[in-house]
C-alpha positions, -999 to +999 in steps of 0.1 A: -001-001+001+012+031-011+010+068+004-014+075-025-032+042-018-039+054+018-053+089+008-074+072-020-090+047-001-098+071+026-111+100+003-144+096+032-119+097+059-128+059+068-106+030+071-111-003+075-088-027+096-075-044+064-063-005+057-042+000+085-030-033+080-020-024+050-005+008+062+017-013+087+030-034+061+038-003+035+060+010+065+047+041+063+049+060+096+015+070+111+003+078+147-024+054+158-049+075+184-076+059+205-104+082+216-120+060+241-124+065+279-094+049+301-118+016+314-123+006+280-086+013+270-080-012+298-108-036+285-084-038+255-069-016+227-047-017+194-012-022+195+009+008+193-020+030+201-020+061+221-050+068+247-068+105+244-101+100+255-126+125+231-136+148+259-101+155+267-090+161+229-118+184+225-115+204+261-080+204+266-060+229+245-026+211+247-039+179+242-023+176+208+012+191+215+027+155+219+012+143+185+032+152+151+012+170+125+034+154+100+026+118+100-009+105+093-031+100+123-055+071+126-081+075+150-108+050+169-128+040+192-157+017+201-181+020+173-169+050+154-189+079+161-164+092+188-134+087+166-157+103+133-162+134+157-125+132+169-113+133+132-133+162+119-118+183+148-087+169+141-086+177+104-099+214+111-066+217+133-046+210+103-042+168+112-041+144+082-067+121+102-083+091+096-116+070+112-110+035+116-137+014+115-130-015+140-151-049+143-142-056+180-164-087+178-144-099+152-113-089+167-122-107+198-131-140+181-104-141+159-085-144+193 
C-alpha cells in the first residue's frame, strides 16, 4: 500500500482494519490514536495506540502537543462515532486524520 493508496482509500476519511494492516506493512509511519475512555482502553486496545479520550481532546488546548502533524493520524473508538467527531476536529486543526472502523467482535473471536 502506497501513500497515494492510503489517501485514495480514505477519501471519506474512513479506514477499514485491512487498510490499517496495509499501512503497517507499507512501512509508512503514522500515529494510532484511541479516543475511548480509560476503562474501555483497559478492556483492550490496538497495539501501538495512544489513549486520548475524546472529551480531553476537545476540551484541553494542549492535548495535541505531543502528536506530530507530519504523520497520518489514524483514530478509533468503540463504534466509530467518537472517532468520527475526533477526525473532523483534528482535520480542522490541520491533521491528516482518518477514522478507523474496528469490528471488535471479530477481533475478539479471532483470538
